[in-house]
Every structure is written in structure tokens, then in C-alpha cells.
C-alpha positions as CSV (number, residue, x, y, z in Angstrom):
1,M,0.2,0.0,-0.1
2,Q,1.1,3.2,-0.7
3,D,1.5,5.6,1.5
4,A,-1.1,8.2,0.1
5,E,-3.4,5.7,0.5
6,L,-2.2,4.0,3.9
7,F,-2.8,8.3,5.3
8,A,-5.9,8.5,3.8
9,I,-7.3,5.7,5.5
10,V,-5.8,5.9,8.8
11,R,-7.2,9.8,8.8
12,E,-10.8,8.8,7.7
13,K,-11.3,5.5,9.8
14,L,-9.0,5.6,12.8
15,F,-8.1,7.1,15.7
16,T,-5.7,7.3,18.8
17,A,-7.2,5.4,21.0
18,V,-7.7,2.4,18.5
19,I,-4.8,2.5,17.4
20,G,-3.0,2.3,20.8
21,D,-5.2,-0.7,21.9
22,V,-3.9,-3.0,19.7
23,M,-0.4,-2.0,19.9
24,D,-1.0,-3.3,23.6
25,V,-2.4,-6.6,22.7
26,A,0.9,-6.6,20.1
27,G,3.2,-6.1,23.2
28,L,3.7,-2.4,21.8
29,T,2.7,-0.5,24.8
30,R,5.2,2.3,25.2
31,Q,4.2,4.0,21.7
32,F,2.1,7.4,22.9
33,L,4.4,10.5,23.5
34,P,4.0,12.2,26.5
35,P,0.8,13.8,27.2
36,E,1.4,17.1,27.3
37,I,1.4,16.8,23.7
38,R,-1.4,18.4,22.1
39,A,-2.8,19.7,18.9
40,L,-2.8,23.4,18.7
41,V,-5.9,23.3,16.9
42,S,-8.4,20.1,18.5
43,E,-9.7,19.6,14.8
44,H,-6.1,18.8,13.3
45,V,-6.1,15.3,12.4
46,L,-1.9,14.3,11.8
47,V,-1.2,11.5,9.9
48,G,2.8,11.0,8.3
49,R,5.8,9.6,8.5
50,A,8.6,10.6,10.7
51,M,11.2,12.9,10.0
52,P,12.7,12.4,14.0
53,V,15.3,15.8,15.0
54,L,17.3,15.6,18.0
55,E,17.6,19.0,20.2
56,A,20.3,19.9,22.6
57,D,20.4,22.9,25.4
58,C,23.5,25.0,25.1
59,A,24.1,28.1,27.1
60,S,25.3,30.8,24.4
61,E,25.3,31.8,20.7
62,A,28.5,30.6,20.3
63,L,31.2,30.4,17.3
64,G,32.7,26.7,16.6
65,H,35.9,26.0,16.5
66,N,36.4,26.5,12.9
67,G,35.3,29.4,13.5
68,S,31.1,29.0,12.0
69,N,28.6,30.4,13.9
70,E,26.5,27.2,15.1
71,A,23.0,29.3,16.3
72,F,20.6,26.5,15.8
73,G,22.8,24.4,15.3
74,L,21.9,22.0,12.7
75,M,18.2,23.6,12.5
76,F,18.4,25.0,8.9
77,K,19.9,21.3,7.5
78,A,17.1,19.6,9.2
79,L,14.2,21.6,8.1
80,D,15.2,21.6,4.2
81,Q,15.7,17.5,4.4
82,L,11.7,17.4,5.3
83,S,10.1,15.5,2.4
84,A,6.5,15.5,1.0
85,G,4.1,13.4,3.7
86,E,7.0,13.8,6.5
87,I,6.1,15.6,9.7
88,Y,8.9,16.8,11.7
89,I,8.8,15.1,15.4
90,C,11.5,17.0,18.2
91,T,12.8,16.1,21.7
92,G,15.6,16.3,23.3
93,S,16.3,19.5,24.9
94,S,14.7,21.4,28.5
95,P,11.5,22.8,27.9
96,R,13.2,26.4,28.3
97,Y,12.3,27.9,24.7
98,A,10.3,27.8,22.3
99,L,11.2,24.5,19.0
100,W,9.2,25.4,16.1
101,G,7.5,28.8,14.4
102,G,5.4,30.7,11.6
103,L,8.8,30.9,9.7
104,M,9.7,27.0,10.1
105,S,6.0,26.1,9.1
106,T,5.8,28.2,6.3
107,R,8.8,26.1,5.0
108,A,7.8,22.3,6.0
109,A,4.3,23.4,4.4
110,K,6.4,24.3,1.2
111,L,8.7,21.2,1.1
112,G,5.5,18.9,1.5
113,A,5.5,18.2,5.2
114,V,2.2,17.3,7.0
115,G,2.8,18.9,10.4
116,A,5.3,19.1,13.7
117,V,5.7,17.2,16.8
118,L,7.4,18.8,19.6
119,D,8.4,17.9,23.0
120,G,8.5,21.5,23.9
121,Y,6.6,24.8,22.9
122,H,5.9,26.3,19.5
123,R,5.4,29.9,19.3
124,D,3.7,32.8,16.1
125,T,0.3,31.1,17.5
126,R,-1.1,33.1,15.3
127,E,0.7,32.7,12.0
128,I,0.5,28.9,12.2
129,L,-2.9,29.0,12.4
130,K,-3.0,31.2,9.4
131,L,-1.2,28.6,7.8
132,D,-3.5,26.0,9.5
133,F,-0.5,23.9,9.2
134,P,-0.9,21.4,11.9
135,V,1.6,21.3,15.1
136,F,1.1,19.2,18.2
137,S,3.5,20.9,21.3
138,M,3.3,21.6,25.0
139,G,2.0,25.0,24.6
140,S,3.0,28.8,23.1
141,Y,5.9,30.3,25.0
142,A,7.9,32.6,22.8
143,Q,11.6,32.6,24.0
144,D,13.9,32.3,20.7
145,Q,16.0,28.7,21.3
146,R,19.0,30.9,19.7
147,V,20.6,31.2,22.6
148,R,19.3,28.5,24.9
149,G,19.1,25.4,22.2
150,R,20.6,24.0,19.1
151,V,19.4,20.5,16.5
152,I,22.0,18.3,17.2
153,D,21.4,15.4,14.9
154,Y,18.0,14.6,12.3
155,R,17.0,11.6,10.7
156,C,18.0,9.4,13.9
157,P,16.5,7.4,16.4
158,I,15.2,9.5,19.5
159,E,13.5,9.1,22.8
160,F,10.9,10.6,25.1
161,K,11.1,11.1,28.6
162,N,8.0,8.5,29.1
163,G,10.2,5.7,27.3
164,C,8.5,6.4,23.5
165,R,10.9,5.6,21.0
166,V,10.3,7.1,17.1
167,E,12.7,6.1,14.0
168,P,12.8,7.8,10.5
169,G,9.9,6.9,9.0
170,D,7.9,5.1,11.3
171,L,4.0,6.6,10.9
172,I,3.0,9.3,13.8
173,V,-0.9,9.8,14.6
174,G,-2.2,12.5,16.0
175,D,-5.7,14.2,16.8
176,I,-7.0,15.4,20.4
177,D,-6.9,12.5,22.3
178,G,-2.4,12.5,22.0
179,V,0.1,11.8,19.4
180,L,1.6,7.9,18.8
181,T,4.0,6.1,16.6
182,V,3.6,2.8,15.3
183,P,6.9,1.6,14.4
184,K,7.5,1.1,10.5
185,A,7.9,-2.5,10.0
186,H,4.9,-3.3,11.9
187,V,2.4,-0.4,10.6
188,G,0.9,-2.6,8.1
189,D,-0.3,-5.9,10.5
190,I,-1.3,-2.6,13.4
191,V,-3.7,-0.8,11.3
192,A,-5.3,-4.2,9.7
193,A,-6.1,-5.0,13.6
194,A,-7.0,-1.3,14.1
195,L,-9.7,-1.4,11.1
196,K,-11.0,-4.7,12.5
197,K,-11.4,-3.2,16.0
198,V,-13.7,-0.3,14.7
199,A,-15.5,-2.6,13.0
200,G,-16.2,-4.7,16.7
201,E,-16.2,-1.6,18.4
202,D,-19.6,-0.6,16.0
203,V,-21.1,-4.0,16.7
204,V,-20.9,-3.8,20.6
205,R,-22.2,-0.1,20.3
206,D,-25.5,-1.3,18.6
207,M,-25.2,-4.3,21.1
208,I,-25.0,-1.1,24.0
209,L,-27.9,1.5,22.0
210,A,-29.9,-2.3,22.4
211,G,-29.7,-2.6,25.6
212,R,-27.3,-5.4,26.9
213,D,-25.0,-5.5,29.9
214,T,-21.7,-4.4,29.7
215,S,-20.4,-7.1,31.3
216,G,-22.0,-9.7,29.1
217,I,-20.8,-7.7,26.2
218,F,-17.5,-7.7,26.8
219,A,-17.6,-11.5,28.0
220,E,-19.2,-12.3,24.3
221,T,-16.7,-9.9,22.3
222,G,-13.8,-9.0,24.4
223,I,-14.1,-5.4,23.3
224,M,-15.1,-2.0,25.3
């Protein structure tokens, strides 16, 4: 299945809760990002491939040992590496400054990227809202990263503080209930299982509406 078809199916038929449930059954139990990472616009649904970015704190905007200016580190290279259908997903720094902004959103959208997921803050909120570019973050905070942090690597495995690991090409899904990652090797099986579970939940919903008790329904279907 091509990514465009996969993304459309996930966006139209699935949601983070059901995907998380079937990953639990499959033994993939650390796939949700920290719960404080939320959608800037609650209606946004984010589906795409991970382009992981590793950020680190620094003490100042300094010159490197070769005399080059290292403000922002590899951030511009990481941003320019984004491809269609990808998501800029970043962790590694302390929450003292914004990791994303309006001009970054403009560049990402121009390259065909579908969103940004930040283990920290964004800024330029009004500009991002005008672009209608999906951003998931801890919230808005205008303090710049220029003298406080820099990107030190990208297209590399990253790990969030709750133990969730993201690798390049993993499937990222975000909605009003949070953000999760599906390891790329398991995407086909997990999506198939999630679609099956959604169909089962529709049956259970009809059983509830028909007046059946939940304990009996769960004993019969294993779904609740």
C-alpha cells in the first residue's frame, strides 16, 4: 500500500485510542508520546512519516571550533531535509524555549511536510494558525531557542522522556487525544488490526443501544 492510500485510511477510519489499543495487544506498550504534547487546533488530525530531530540545550550562541556560527546547530539542514508526507518530530531539550515557529511552518508546508510534533513549545501561534499547519506541542511560548538550544542530529532514532522511541519512517498519528508512533515494521499489521477493532466497536455500540449489559458484551466480544 502506498503512503497516500495508507494516510487516507488512517485519517478517515482510525484514531489514536484504537491504534494504541491494538498495539498494546501486540506488545507495543510504549508508543504514545508524553500526554502534555497536544494539538494546537483540536480538530487537526496528523498522519505521516517521522523525520526525527534531536535537540539539545546550550549556554549561548557560540562560534564553533572552526569559526563557523553554530546558532540553531543543524536546524536549517533538518528543516530543508523534510519531504512530502513527513512530520518534523523533535525532542531532547529542556522546556525553556520554543522549538518551532511560523517561518519554520511556512518552509515545512512548502516542502510538503504534513506537521510538526514538539517535545516543548512552539511560538508565532497566529502565523501558524493562518497557515493551518498542524502543530502538536506543549503549548505556546515566545522565548527563542537561538541562544538556548540547537539541533544536534536529525533522521536519527530519538526517545522521549516517557520511554517512547521514534525512528525515521515510523508512522506518526496525532489527534485530539494525543500523539503515538507505529514502528514502520508493524504498520501493516497494526492498521489492519485497528480497522478490525473499529468494526467490532460498531457492533458493540449497537449491542449497547439495544440494551445489552456491558459485562455480557465484553464476555462475548472482548471489546469495551
